[in-house]
C-alpha positions as CSV (number, residue, x, y, z in Angstrom):
1,X,35.0,76.8,124.3
2,X,33.6,76.1,120.8
3,X,32.3,79.1,118.9
4,X,33.0,78.1,115.2
5,X,32.5,75.1,113.0
6,X,33.4,74.1,109.5
7,X,30.6,72.2,107.7
8,X,31.4,69.8,104.9
9,X,29.1,67.8,102.6
10,X,28.7,67.1,98.9
11,X,28.4,70.1,96.5
12,X,26.3,68.1,94.0
13,X,23.5,65.7,94.8
14,X,22.5,62.9,92.4
15,X,20.6,64.4,89.5
16,X,20.8,67.8,91.1
17,X,24.0,69.8,90.2
18,X,24.7,72.3,93.0
19,X,21.9,70.9,95.1
20,X,24.3,70.0,97.9
21,X,25.3,73.6,98.2
22,X,21.7,74.7,98.6
23,X,21.1,72.0,101.1
24,X,24.3,72.9,103.0
25,X,23.2,76.5,103.3
26,X,20.0,75.4,104.9
27,X,21.8,73.0,107.3
28,X,24.4,75.6,108.2
29,X,21.7,78.1,109.1
30,X,20.0,75.4,111.2
31,X,23.2,74.4,113.0
32,X,24.1,78.1,113.7
33,X,20.6,78.6,115.3
34,X,20.9,75.4,117.4
35,X,24.5,75.8,118.6
36,X,24.9,79.6,118.5
37,X,28.2,78.9,116.7
38,X,29.4,80.6,113.6
39,X,30.2,78.6,110.4
40,X,33.6,79.2,108.8
41,X,32.6,77.4,105.5
42,X,32.5,79.6,102.5
43,X,32.1,76.9,99.9
44,X,28.2,76.9,99.8
45,X,28.2,80.6,98.8
46,X,31.4,80.5,96.7
47,X,31.3,81.5,93.1
48,X,34.2,79.1,92.4
49,X,32.4,76.0,93.6
50,X,29.6,76.6,91.1
51,X,31.7,77.2,88.0
52,X,30.2,74.4,85.9
53,X,31.7,71.0,86.0
54,X,35.4,71.1,86.8
55,X,37.0,68.8,84.2
56,X,40.5,69.0,85.5
57,X,42.0,68.9,89.0
58,X,44.6,71.5,88.2
59,X,44.5,75.2,87.5
60,X,43.3,78.3,89.3
61,X,39.7,77.3,90.1
62,X,40.4,73.9,91.8
63,X,43.4,75.5,93.6
64,X,41.1,78.3,94.9
65,X,38.5,75.8,96.1
66,X,41.0,73.6,97.9
67,X,42.9,76.5,99.5
68,X,39.7,78.2,100.7
69,X,38.4,74.9,102.2
70,X,41.7,74.3,104.0
71,X,41.8,77.8,105.4
72,X,38.1,77.5,106.5
73,X,38.9,74.2,108.3
74,X,41.9,75.8,110.0
75,X,39.7,78.7,111.3
76,X,37.1,76.4,112.9
77,X,37.0,75.0,116.4
78,X,35.2,71.8,115.3
79,X,34.4,70.2,112.0
80,X,30.9,68.9,111.2
81,X,30.6,66.5,108.3
82,X,27.6,65.1,106.5
83,X,28.3,62.3,104.1
84,X,25.2,62.6,102.1
85,X,26.3,60.9,98.8
86,X,28.2,57.7,98.1
87,X,31.5,59.3,97.1
88,X,32.1,62.5,99.2
89,X,35.7,62.5,97.9
90,X,36.4,66.0,99.2
91,X,35.0,65.2,102.5
92,X,37.6,62.4,103.0
93,X,40.2,65.1,102.6
94,X,38.4,67.4,105.0
95,X,38.2,64.6,107.6
96,X,41.9,63.9,107.2
97,X,42.9,67.6,107.5
98,X,40.7,68.1,110.6
99,X,42.2,65.0,112.3
100,X,45.7,66.2,111.4
101,X,44.9,69.6,113.0
102,X,43.6,67.7,116.1
103,X,40.1,69.2,115.7
104,X,37.1,67.4,117.0
105,X,35.1,66.0,114.1
106,X,31.3,65.2,114.2
107,X,30.4,62.8,111.4
108,X,26.9,61.8,110.2
109,X,27.1,59.1,107.5
110,X,24.4,57.1,105.8
111,X,25.6,53.6,105.1
112,X,29.0,52.0,105.4
113,X,31.9,54.1,106.6
114,X,35.7,53.8,106.8
115,X,38.1,52.9,109.6
116,X,38.8,56.6,110.1
117,X,35.1,57.1,111.1
118,X,36.1,55.5,114.4
119,X,38.1,58.7,115.1
120,X,35.0,60.9,114.9
121,X,32.1,61.7,117.1
122,X,28.5,61.1,116.1
123,X,26.3,64.1,115.5
124,X,24.5,65.5,118.5
125,X,21.0,64.0,118.8
126,X,19.4,67.5,118.6
127,X,21.2,68.1,115.3
128,X,19.8,64.9,113.8
129,X,16.3,65.5,115.1
130,X,16.3,69.1,113.9
131,X,17.6,68.1,110.5
132,X,14.9,65.4,110.2
133,X,12.2,68.0,111.2
134,X,13.6,70.4,108.6
135,X,13.4,67.8,105.9
136,X,9.8,67.0,106.7
137,X,8.7,70.6,106.2
């Protein structure tokens, strides 16, 4: 029985640094209300993810970010991903980790995907409708 989910999406949005985290918090709250599941993702509230622009992929801050996300994926029953920017580089890793851990993955992508998208499930229709209604407010 599903009771937890990891939510992954972009931290930054085009022309809006940190805007993805604000959007993620809103979507997570919405998904928790709809599903009655608890989100394991800490990244939208993490002080490490918002530490300016990370100019290097080594060191304590990126290591903390990566480790926290991996632990949070491992603690979840399912993984819910929203590919809301063109790159979503971290989300590709999250998808791979979830697949390697044999977790069901629900993916909502705008535009062209990858071959690995065929291993995912589409978002539930009620999630999409609720997200659209939330965006219209």
